[in-house]
N, C-alpha and C positions, 0 to 999 in steps of 0.2 A: 616447752622444748619438743614436745611430741609432734607439733605441726611443722617443724623444720624439715624433717625427712619426707613428710607427705607433700609439702610444697614443691620440693625439687622433683619428686616423682611425677606430680601432676603437671609440672612445667615441661618436663621432658616428654611426657606422653603425647601432647599435640604435635610436637615436632617429629617424633618417631612415627606417629600416625600419618602425618602429611607425607613423610618420606616413603612410608609403606604404600600409600595411595598412589604416589607418583610412580613408584616402581611397578605397581600392579597395572597402571594405565600404559606404561611403557611396554611391559610384557604383553599386554593385550594387543596393542598395535603391531608389535613385532610378530606375534602369532598370526595376525591377519595377513601379514606379508608372505607367509610361508608358501602358499600355492602360486604366487605370482613371481616366478623366478626371473622372467625376462625383465620385468619392471624393476625388480631388486637390483639386477646387474646393470641396468641403465642408470639407476641412481648411484651405484658405486662408480660407474664410469664418469659421471658428473663430478663426484667427489675427487676422483683421481685427477681429472683435468684441472679442477680448482687448485689442488695441491701442487701439481706441476707448474701451473702458471704462477703460483705464489713463490716457489723456489726459483723459477726463472727470473721473475722481476726483482726479487730481493738479491739474487746472485750470491746465495749463501746456503747454509744449512745442508751441505752435501753429506756430512757425516750422518745426519738424521735420515737422509734418503738412502744412504748405504745400509744403515741398520734396518730400515724398512724393507729394503730389497732382500736382505738376508732372511728376515722374518717371513716375507712372502714366499721365498724359495722353500723355507721349512714347511709352510702351509701347503704349498704345491706338492711337495713330496708326500705329505700325509694324505692329500687328496687323491694322489695317483697310486698309493700303496694299498694292498689288501689288508683287511682287518687281521687276518691270521696269515703271517708270512710263512710259507712252506719251508723256507730255508732255516728259519729259527725255531719254530714251535711245532710240536705235534699236538693236535687237538682232536677232541671227539666231535667238535662242531663242523660246520661246512668248510671244506678245503677247496682250493682251486684244482680243477682237473688237469692232470699232467699228460694224459694220453687221450687219443681220440676215442677210445672205447670207454673212458671214464664217464660216470654219470654227470650230467650237467648240474653245476652248483652256481648259483648267482654270485656275481662279484659284489662283495660287501666292502665298502671303503673304510679305511682307518679313520678318515676325517670326512664326514658327510658333507654334501654340497651346501646345505644351509649353514652349518658351522664354518665351513670354508668362506662363504660369502660374508657372514657376520664378523668373523675374525679379521678378514681383509678390510672390510669397511671401517671397523673400529680402529684398526691400525692406521689407516690413512687419516681418520679424524684426529687421532691422538698426535700423529706426526704434524698435521696441519696446525694444531694448537701449539705444539712445541716450537714452530717457526716464529712465534710472537715473542719468544724469550731469547735474548741475546746470549745468555749463558750457553745455549746449545749450538751457537754458531762458531764451531771450532774451525780455524783456518786449515784447510787441507787442499792438496792438489787433486782436484776431482777426477782428472783423466786416469790417474793411477787407480783410484777406487773403482771407477767404471770398468777398467780392464780386468782388475782382480775379480770383480763380481761376474763379469762375462765368462772368465775362465772357470770360476766356481760353478756357474750355472751349466756350462757345457759339460764339465766333468760329472756333475751330479746327475744331469739328465741322461748322459750316456750310460751311467751305471743303472739308472732306473729303467731305461729302455731295454738294456741287456737283461734285466730281471724280468721284464714283461715278456720278452721273447723266450727266455728260458722256461718260464712257467705258463706260457701261452694264455695270457689274459690281456684284455683290452679294457682299461678302466673308463673309457668314454663311451657313453651311449647317446644316441641322438633321439631319444624319446621312443614312443611306441611305433613299431613298424606298421605301415599302412599298406594294405593290399588292394589292388584294383578290382578284384573279384574275377569272375569268369568273363571271358571275352565272347561276344556272340559269334557263333559259327554259322556260316551260310554263304552261298555263292551269289545270292540275289542282290547283294548290296552294290555290286559294280556293273551288273548287266541290265540292259533295258529290254530286251526281247523284241527288237525291231526286225 
C-alpha cells in the first residue's frame, strides 16, 4: 500500500514538469519580444484584423465584441493614467509637476506599454476563441451596443483629457528626441567669387 501514494506522485510529476517547461519556454519568447515594440504591435494588429473578419463573416458574437471594447477602454485608461494620481493620493514618491517652476519628474504609467500590449493581445485571442462556441452568441441589436460604447468612450476620454490638462501631463512620448547638431555657419556655400 505504500507504493500507491508514490505512483500518483511520480505520475503527476512528468505532467507538471512538462507544464513548467512549456510555461518557461513561453516566458522566454515573451521576454525576447520586449524590445521589439513595433513588431509586437504589428502582430497585435494582425490578430485584431483576424478577429474582426471572424465576427464580420459569422455575423454574430456582438456581445463578445462589446465586452472586449469595454475591457480595452479600461486598459486604455490605465495606459493613459499616471501611477500616482495627484487628485487621489499624496505620496512621497515622484509626482506630476503642477507648476512651470516644479522640478521635472518623469511620467510613470499606471499600466506600462508592455502590459498594455500583452493584455490587449491576450483579450483578442480569448475573444477569438470564444467565437467558436455558440453559447456566447447572444442575439442583440448591435447598433445600440455600438452607440452606447461610443458614448462611453467619448465621455471617458473627455474626463481623461480634462485630467491631463489640469495636471499638465502628456502620457505619450514619441521615443528619444533626435537633434541635428550644429549647422555649419559660413557665407562661402552660396558664393562663387567670379
